[in-house]
C-alpha positions as a Markdown table, in Angstrom:
| # | Residue | x | y | z |
|---|---|---|---|---|
| 1 | Met | 19.4 | 2.9 | 42.7 |
| 2 | Ser | 16.5 | 4.3 | 40.9 |
| 3 | Thr | 12.8 | 5.8 | 41.9 |
| 4 | Ala | 11.6 | 5.6 | 38.9 |
| 5 | Ser | 8.9 | 3.2 | 37.6 |
| 6 | Thr | 8.4 | 1.8 | 33.7 |
| 7 | Pro | 5.0 | 2.9 | 33.4 |
| 8 | Lys | 3.1 | 0.1 | 32.0 |
| 9 | Met | 1.2 | -0.1 | 28.9 |
| 10 | Glu | -2.9 | 0.8 | 28.8 |
| 11 | Arg | -4.9 | -2.5 | 28.5 |
| 12 | Asp | -8.5 | -3.1 | 27.9 |
| 13 | Arg | -10.2 | -6.0 | 29.3 |
| 14 | Glu | -8.6 | -9.4 | 28.1 |
| 15 | Thr | -10.9 | -10.7 | 25.0 |
| 16 | Gly | -9.9 | -14.5 | 25.7 |
| 17 | Ile | -9.1 | -13.9 | 21.8 |
| 18 | Ser | -5.8 | -15.7 | 20.7 |
| 19 | Ile | -3.8 | -13.6 | 17.1 |
| 20 | Leu | -0.8 | -15.1 | 15.4 |
| 21 | Val | 1.2 | -11.9 | 14.4 |
| 22 | Ile | 3.4 | -13.7 | 11.1 |
| 23 | Gly | 6.5 | -11.1 | 10.5 |
| 24 | Ala | 8.4 | -8.8 | 13.1 |
| 25 | Gly | 8.8 | -5.9 | 11.1 |
| 26 | Ile | 7.4 | -2.6 | 11.9 |
| 27 | Ala | 3.9 | -3.8 | 10.5 |
| 28 | Gly | 3.2 | -6.5 | 12.7 |
| 29 | Leu | 5.1 | -4.9 | 15.6 |
| 30 | Ser | 2.5 | -2.6 | 15.5 |
| 31 | Phe | -0.6 | -4.4 | 14.9 |
| 32 | Ala | 0.9 | -7.6 | 17.6 |
| 33 | Ile | 1.3 | -3.6 | 19.9 |
| 34 | Glu | -2.4 | -2.7 | 19.3 |
| 35 | Ser | -3.8 | -5.7 | 20.1 |
| 36 | Tyr | -2.1 | -6.1 | 22.8 |
| 37 | Arg | -3.6 | -3.0 | 24.1 |
| 38 | Lys | -7.2 | -4.1 | 22.8 |
| 39 | Gly | -7.1 | -6.9 | 24.3 |
| 40 | His | -5.7 | -10.5 | 22.6 |
| 41 | Asn | -3.5 | -12.1 | 23.7 |
| 42 | Val | -0.4 | -11.7 | 20.8 |
| 43 | Arg | 2.1 | -13.7 | 19.5 |
| 44 | Ile | 4.2 | -13.0 | 17.0 |
| 45 | Val | 7.1 | -15.5 | 14.8 |
| 46 | Glu | 9.9 | -13.6 | 12.5 |
| 47 | Arg | 11.6 | -16.8 | 10.7 |
| 48 | Arg | 14.5 | -14.8 | 10.2 |
| 49 | Ser | 16.9 | -15.3 | 13.1 |
| 50 | Ser | 18.1 | -11.5 | 15.2 |
| 51 | Gln | 21.6 | -11.9 | 14.3 |
| 52 | Glu | 20.7 | -11.7 | 10.6 |
| 53 | Ser | 20.3 | -9.0 | 8.6 |
| 54 | Ala | 16.8 | -7.5 | 7.8 |
| 55 | Gly | 17.5 | -5.1 | 5.0 |
| 56 | Glu | 16.2 | -2.1 | 7.4 |
| 57 | Arg | 19.8 | -0.3 | 6.0 |
| 58 | Gln | 19.6 | 0.7 | 2.3 |
| 59 | Val | 22.8 | 2.2 | 0.5 |
| 60 | Gln | 23.1 | 4.7 | -2.6 |
| 61 | Leu | 26.0 | 4.0 | -5.2 |
| 62 | Ile | 26.4 | 6.9 | -7.5 |
| 63 | Asn | 28.0 | 6.5 | -10.9 |
| 64 | Ser | 29.7 | 10.1 | -10.9 |
| 65 | Ala | 32.0 | 8.9 | -14.3 |
| 66 | Ser | 28.4 | 9.0 | -15.9 |
């Protein structure tokens, strides 16, 4: 049994402002986290299902015949 507690994110007083973030990429998630920390209510919408590839991997093929 672990006795360590999970650290909680600091949050300013609630502002009553609701923000809708379209896209759960790096920029969208970064903006959502900072907005939440500033006291805003945040909802994130992502069109892509969690099963699909997001293009986060790049493959380079080098043609050695040229």
